[in-house]
N, C-alpha and C positions, 0 to 999 in steps of 0.2 A: 853535179850531183846526179847519181844514177837512181832513177825511180825503182828499177828492178832491185829487189833485195833490201830496199830501204823501209823505214817506218811508214812511208807514204805510198808504197807500191800499189795499194788497193784503194787509194782515195780517188774520188771523182772530181772534186773541186780542189784547186791548189791556189791559195792566197799567198802571193809573193811579197815579201818586204825587203827593204835594203837597210843595212847599217854598215858603218865603216867608210873607208875611202872609196872613191869612184873607181869603176872598173867594169868587168864583164864576168857574169856568172853563167855557167852552162848547165842546163837541165836536160838529161838524156831520157827520152821516152822509153817505156818498156818495149820489148819485142812485140811486133804486131801479130805474129803467128798465133792463131787460136790455141794451138797445142801447148804454148808456153805462157799462157795468161795466168795460170795458177788456179787454185780452187775457188778463189773469191772473184774470179772473172768468168763471165759467161761467153762462150765462143759464138753464140748467136747474136751478140751485139751489146748486151747489157754490160756496162762498165768498159766497153771498148771505146767509149767517148770520154775524153778528158778535157777539163776546162782549167785555164790558167788566168789569174787576175792579179793585178798589182794594187797595192794600197797607195797612200799619199807619200810614202817615203822614197819611191822610185822617181828619178828625174832624168833629163836628157843625158846626163853624165854617167848614168848607171844603165847597164844593158843586161837583160836576162835573156839568154838565147835558149830557145826550145828547139831541140834537134832530135832526129831519129838516131837510133843506135845501129851500129854494124852496117849491114847491107839494106836495112829498111830505108824506104824513101819517105820524104815529106814533100807533098805536092809534086811527085814524079821524079825527084832528084835525090841521089845519095849526097849527103853533105849539106842539103838545104836546111835552113833554120829560119825561125821567126823570132824577132826581137821584141821584147816588151821593154819600152824605154820611156814611159811617161806615167804619171799618176793615173790610176783607174783605167789602165789599159787591159785588154783581154783578148783571148783566143780560145776557140773550141776546135778540138781535133778529133777525128774519128778514123778507126782502122777497119774498113769494111772487108778488106781482103788481106791475106797474109803478105807481108812485105811492104805494105803501103799505109802511110798516114796521110789523111786529107785535112786541109784547113777548111772547115765548113762554115766558120763564122769568125770574123775579126771585128773587134770594136773599133769604130771610126774615131 
């Protein structure tokens, strides 16, 4: 799922659920470039932070990969991703500079 252009493009919190057979779902972050954030995103920081959480329907056989799009990086690497793979898992990401998403908080 691409957040850019979706109904969820300007949401801050993303509660993730799982239904159906086991597998992997991929969620692509919006571009981190402040010029591409749209009218509902503030280039000074507001809404450049995104939070993802899972409910109790996600288990070890289900993986939700959160990844940067295009040439944007996640924690310094193109193609890096974070997996949510257990109930009540969570991550907070922030894009302080163009081209880079940082994992600033992960639920243990």
